[in-house]
C-alpha positions in Angstrom: 70.1 -35.6 -42.7 71.6 -34.0 -45.8 72.4 -36.6 -48.5 74.5 -35.9 -51.3 75.2 -38.2 -54.6 78.8 -38.7 -55.4 78.7 -39.0 -58.9 79.0 -42.1 -60.8 82.0 -42.7 -63.2 81.1 -42.9 -66.8 82.4 -46.4 -67.8 81.4 -48.1 -70.5 79.2 -51.0 -70.0 78.8 -50.4 -66.0 75.6 -49.8 -64.3 75.0 -48.1 -61.2 72.7 -49.4 -58.4 70.5 -46.2 -57.7 70.5 -44.3 -55.0 68.1 -42.3 -52.7 68.9 -39.0 -54.9 68.6 -41.2 -57.6 64.8 -42.2 -56.8 63.6 -38.8 -55.2 65.6 -35.7 -56.2 63.3 -35.7 -59.8 62.0 -38.5 -62.1 64.5 -38.0 -64.7 66.1 -41.5 -64.6 69.5 -41.7 -66.4 70.5 -44.5 -68.8 73.2 -45.9 -66.5 71.1 -46.2 -63.5 70.0 -49.8 -62.7 67.0 -51.1 -63.5 65.6 -47.6 -64.0 63.3 -47.8 -66.0 61.3 -50.2 -63.7 60.5 -47.0 -61.0 59.2 -44.1 -63.7 56.5 -43.1 -61.2 57.8 -44.0 -57.6 59.2 -39.9 -57.6 56.3 -38.4 -58.5 54.5 -40.6 -55.7 56.7 -40.7 -52.7 59.4 -37.6 -53.8 57.6 -35.1 -51.6 57.3 -37.4 -48.4 61.2 -38.3 -49.0 62.1 -34.8 -49.4 60.9 -34.0 -46.1 62.5 -36.7 -44.7 65.4 -36.0 -46.0 67.9 -32.9 -47.8 68.4 -34.7 -50.9 70.8 -33.5 -53.6 70.5 -29.5 -52.1 74.0 -28.8 -52.8 74.9 -30.5 -56.2 71.7 -31.7 -57.7 70.6 -35.2 -59.1 74.2 -36.2 -60.2 76.5 -35.6 -57.4 79.7 -34.4 -56.9 82.7 -35.6 -58.5 85.0 -37.5 -55.9 88.2 -36.0 -56.5 86.3 -32.4 -56.0 84.7 -33.9 -53.0 88.2 -35.0 -51.2 88.9 -31.7 -51.8 86.2 -30.2 -49.3 86.5 -30.1 -45.6 84.4 -32.7 -44.4 80.8 -31.7 -42.0 77.7 -33.3 -41.3 76.2 -33.9 -44.9 76.5 -38.2 -45.8 77.5 -38.6 -49.1 76.0 -41.8 -51.1 77.5 -44.3 -53.0 76.7 -47.2 -55.5 78.7 -50.3 -54.0 80.0 -50.3 -57.5 81.5 -47.0 -57.8 83.4 -47.5 -54.3 84.8 -51.0 -55.8 86.3 -49.2 -58.6 87.7 -46.1 -56.2 91.6 -46.0 -56.2 92.4 -47.7 -52.8 93.8 -44.5 -51.2 91.0 -42.3 -52.1 88.4 -45.2 -50.6 90.0 -45.0 -47.8 90.6 -41.0 -47.1 86.8 -41.1 -48.2 85.7 -43.7 -45.5 87.9 -42.2 -42.6 87.1 -38.4 -43.3 83.2 -38.2 -44.6 79.9 -39.7 -43.7 79.4 -42.1 -46.5 76.0 -44.6 -47.4 76.8 -47.4 -49.1 73.7 -48.9 -51.1 72.7 -51.5 -52.9 68.8 -51.2 -53.4 67.8 -52.9 -55.6 69.3 -56.1 -55.1 68.9 -56.6 -51.3 72.8 -57.0 -50.1 73.9 -59.4 -52.9 75.7 -56.6 -54.2 75.3 -57.7 -58.0 75.7 -54.8 -59.3 79.2 -54.6 -57.2 80.4 -57.3 -59.0 78.9 -59.4 -55.2 81.9 -57.9 -53.7 80.4 -57.2 -50.4 81.9 -53.2 -49.4 82.1 -54.2 -45.8 84.8 -57.1 -46.7 86.3 -54.3 -48.8 86.4 -51.9 -46.0 87.7 -54.7 -43.4 91.0 -55.8 -46.5 91.5 -51.9 -46.3 92.1 -52.2 -42.6 90.3 -49.0 -42.0 87.8 -48.0 -39.6 85.8 -45.2 -40.9 83.9 -42.4 -39.8 80.7 -43.4 -40.5 79.2 -45.9 -42.8 75.7 -46.7 -43.4 74.6 -49.5 -45.4 71.4 -48.7 -47.3 69.5 -51.3 -48.9 66.0 -53.1 -49.1 67.0 -56.4 -47.5 65.9 -56.4 -43.7 69.4 -57.7 -42.6 71.3 -56.7 -40.0 74.5 -56.0 -40.9 76.1 -53.4 -38.5 79.3 -53.4 -37.8 79.7 -51.6 -34.6 83.5 -51.4 -33.8 83.8 -50.1 -37.5 81.1 -47.9 -36.9 79.1 -49.8 -39.8 75.1 -49.3 -39.2 72.4 -50.0 -41.7 68.8 -49.5 -42.3 66.3 -50.5 -45.0 64.6 -48.7 -47.5 61.4 -50.5 -48.8 61.9 -50.0 -51.9 60.1 -52.6 -53.8 57.3 -51.7 -51.6 57.5 -48.1 -53.0 57.9 -49.4 -56.5 54.7 -52.1 -56.6 52.8 -49.3 -54.9 53.6 -47.1 -58.0 52.1 -49.2 -60.5 48.9 -50.5 -58.7 46.0 -49.1 -58.8 44.4 -48.2 -54.9 40.8 -48.1 -55.3 40.3 -51.5 -55.2 37.9 -53.9 -53.0 39.1 -56.5 -51.5 38.0 -60.1 -52.7 38.4 -63.9 -51.6 36.6 -66.2 -53.1 39.0 -68.7 -53.7 38.3 -71.1 -57.1 42.1 -72.8 -57.1 44.2 -73.9 -54.9 47.6 -71.7 -55.5 49.3 -69.2 -57.6 52.7 -69.6 -58.4 54.3 -67.2 -60.4 58.0 -68.8 -60.4 59.0 -67.8 -63.8 63.0 -67.7 -63.7 63.8 -71.3 -63.2 66.1 -70.8 -59.9 66.9 -74.1 -58.0 64.0 -73.6 -55.1 61.1 -72.8 -57.7 62.1 -76.2 -59.6 62.0 -77.7 -56.3 58.9 -76.3 -54.9 56.8 -76.5 -58.4 58.0 -80.0 -58.5 57.0 -81.0 -55.0 53.8 -79.5 -55.8 53.4 -81.8 -58.7 54.6 -84.6 -56.5 51.6 -84.2 -54.4 49.0 -84.4 -57.2 48.8 -80.5 -56.5 50.1 -78.8 -59.4 46.4 -78.7 -61.5 45.0 -76.9 -58.9 47.5 -74.0 -59.7 48.2 -71.7 -61.8 51.8 -71.5 -62.3 55.1 -70.2 -64.5 58.0 -71.2 -65.5 59.9 -69.4 -68.0 63.4 -71.2 -69.4 64.7 -70.3 -72.9 65.6 -73.8 -74.5 66.7 -72.5 -77.9 70.8 -70.7 -78.0 69.5 -67.5 -79.0 69.8 -64.7 -76.9 68.4 -61.5 -76.6 69.0 -58.9 -73.6 65.9 -57.4 -72.5 63.3 -59.4 -74.2 60.9 -61.9 -71.8 61.9 -65.1 -73.3 65.4 -64.9 -74.7 67.1 -62.9 -72.0 70.4 -64.1 -71.3 69.5 -65.0 -68.1 66.8 -67.8 -68.8 69.5 -69.8 -70.9 68.7 -73.5 -70.2 72.2 -73.8 -69.4 72.0 -71.5 -66.5 69.5 -74.4 -64.7 71.2 -77.9 -64.9 68.5 -79.0 -62.0 65.6 -78.7 -64.2 67.2 -80.8 -66.5 69.5 -83.4 -65.3 68.6 -83.7 -61.8 68.7 -87.8 -60.1 65.6 -86.8 -57.8 62.6 -88.6 -58.6 60.4 -85.7 -58.1 62.0 -83.5 -60.6 62.8 -86.0 -63.1 58.6 -86.6 -63.2 58.1 -83.2 -62.8 59.9 -82.1 -65.8 59.0 -84.9 -68.4 55.5 -83.8 -67.4 55.7 -80.6 -68.3 58.9 -80.1 -70.2 56.1 -79.8 -73.6 54.5 -76.9 -72.0 57.9 -74.7 -71.5 58.0 -72.0 -71.7 54.7 -71.7 -69.0 53.7 -68.0 -68.9 50.6 -66.2 -68.0 49.3 -65.4 -71.5 47.0 -62.2 -70.4 49.9 -59.8 -69.1 52.2 -58.4 -71.5 55.1 -60.7 -72.4 57.5 -59.0 -74.6 59.8 -57.2 -72.4 62.0 -58.7 -69.6 60.8 -56.2 -66.7 57.2 -57.5 -67.9 57.5 -60.1 -65.4 57.0 -57.4 -62.8 53.4 -57.2 -63.6 50.3 -58.7 -62.2 46.6 -59.7 -63.4 44.1 -57.8 -61.4 41.7 -60.8 -61.6 44.0 -63.0 -59.3 42.9 -60.7 -56.8 40.2 -63.5 -54.3 41.0 -66.5 -56.8 43.1 -68.3 -54.9 43.8 -70.4 -51.3 47.6 -69.1 -51.5 49.8 -67.2 -53.3 53.1 -68.8 -53.1 55.9 -66.1 -53.1 59.1 -67.4 -54.5 61.8 -65.0 -53.5 65.0 -64.2 -54.8 67.3 -65.2 -51.9 67.4 -68.2 -50.2 69.3 -69.9 -46.7 69.9 -68.9 -43.5 70.4 -65.4 -44.5 69.2 -63.0 -47.4 66.0 -61.0 -45.8 65.3 -59.3 -49.4 61.9 -58.7 -50.3 61.4 -58.0 -53.9 58.5 -56.8 -55.6 57.2 -60.8 -55.6 56.2 -60.4 -51.9 54.4 -56.8 -52.4 52.6 -57.8 -55.5 50.7 -60.4 -53.4 49.7 -58.2 -50.4 48.7 -55.4 -53.1 46.7 -58.9 -54.8 45.3 -59.1 -51.6 46.3 -62.9 -51.7 47.4 -65.1 -48.6 50.8 -65.6 -48.7 53.4 -68.7 -48.4 56.4 -67.1 -48.4 59.5 -69.6 -49.8 62.5 -67.4 -48.9 65.0 -67.3 -46.3 64.9 -68.3 -42.7 63.2 -66.0 -40.6 61.9 -63.8 -43.6 58.1 -64.0 -42.1 59.3 -62.4 -39.1 60.7 -59.7 -41.4 57.5 -58.9 -42.6 55.7 -59.5 -39.3 58.5 -56.8 -38.4 57.0 -54.0 -41.2 53.3 -54.5 -39.4 52.6 -57.7 -41.9 50.9 -60.9 -40.9 52.0 -64.7 -42.2 50.9 -68.2 -42.5 52.1 -71.0 -41.4 55.2 -69.2 -39.7 55.6 -71.3 -37.0 55.6 -75.0 -39.4 58.1 -73.5 -41.8 59.5 -69.8 -41.0 62.6 -71.3 -39.0 63.8 -73.5 -42.4 65.6 -72.6 -45.2 66.1 -74.8 -48.7 64.6 -77.9 -49.3 63.2 -77.9 -46.0 61.0 -74.8 -46.2 59.7 -75.8 -50.0 59.0 -79.0 -48.3 57.0 -77.6 -46.1 55.2 -75.3 -47.5 54.1 -77.8 -49.9 53.0 -80.1 -46.9 51.1 -77.0 -45.3 49.4 -76.7 -49.2 48.3 -80.3 -48.8 46.0 -79.7 -45.8 42.7 -78.6 -45.2 42.4 -74.6 -45.8 41.7 -72.3 -42.8 39.5 -69.7 -45.4 38.3 -67.7 -41.9 42.4 -67.2 -40.7 43.5 -66.5 -44.7 40.8 -64.0 -45.2 41.8 -62.5 -41.7 45.4 -62.1 -42.7 45.3 -61.3 -46.2 42.7 -58.4 -45.8 44.9 -57.2 -42.9 48.1 -57.1 -45.5 45.9 -55.8 -48.6 45.3 -52.7 -46.4 48.3 -52.0 -45.3 50.3 -52.4 -48.6 48.0 -50.0 -50.0 48.5 -47.3 -47.2 51.2 -45.0 -48.2 51.0 -43.8 -44.5 52.4 -47.5 -43.3 55.3 -46.8 -46.0 56.3 -43.7 -44.3 55.9 -44.9 -40.8 58.3 -48.0 -42.0 60.7 -45.6 -43.4 60.5 -43.6 -40.1 61.0 -46.2 -38.0 63.5 -48.3 -39.4 65.4 -45.4 -40.9 65.1 -42.2 -39.2 65.5 -44.0 -35.7 68.8 -45.2 -36.7 70.7 -41.8 -37.8 
């Protein structure tokens, strides 16, 4: 498959989701690329393998082709990849002409079909609003949801971008360990509602002292973009549940831990916002459970971020606070999961509370070790990553 990038327009203040060309054409990350500083080594590790599977930027290179120039060319079998925001900014008639006549890949590789970079506008809804039947559209993302719309010639595929990013950050000469000294590791960091609730429920069960955990919230009025503690996304006004909830278990949790906030892992760098993706190799083998507090929660949203793959690569048994069906999705990728029959059909509070109930039971160390070691080996195997790409992408062309 030949893939060419549609050039991003130069618009002040806008960042664009990276496409496959941005990741794997070369290691040069442009400043307008969203989270570009998160993946400096991905191309050097995976570029050759991806170029064996796709022809990336063969005609128009890393920067891609201007949309006006593209629309003067006779369509062929080439697929043109475009960020959801770029599509949203495009004048309606140009967008309709592009979709009707060319093969298009619309991507959300960093935010898992939340379309955050595209101002939360789902391109499929845009296509429906424009009342257009595309020639061929592929939705390319790091989420496992099937968002195909056959009647509109819309397919989807999964790219394990966050697995690739974490693989590029980890050493791979590590020995698996399992000698737990504590019950759980809960690196919640940002106080999203479900993270607050699961920590509060762990506290209610009297288990919090047996866990290492983090929760970072900016309690001050000053904000600083890119700062570990003062990032606008961490401002206390964004998280009223922590301070205003009438739920006794949340109120008790906050009253007991408020003097500890912001709570973070002091032995990990904590200067820049992106430092929250870092890890401590001393965590390996030290916990019965790694409570994975994923970004998306609910009845849909199978978005596997660095949090998931960090746990696998540290060799920790994982309990996934995520959307319903998240464990089943990980099973599809070859990973084993714990507690799946108890809570993978659940979402929101039911899932969080069920996970904490599971943690309160006697630990099956033999099974934990078996699952964690299996996942550790897969996560550190680059061939396993390419096998997922071959299965999830190449078979869906």
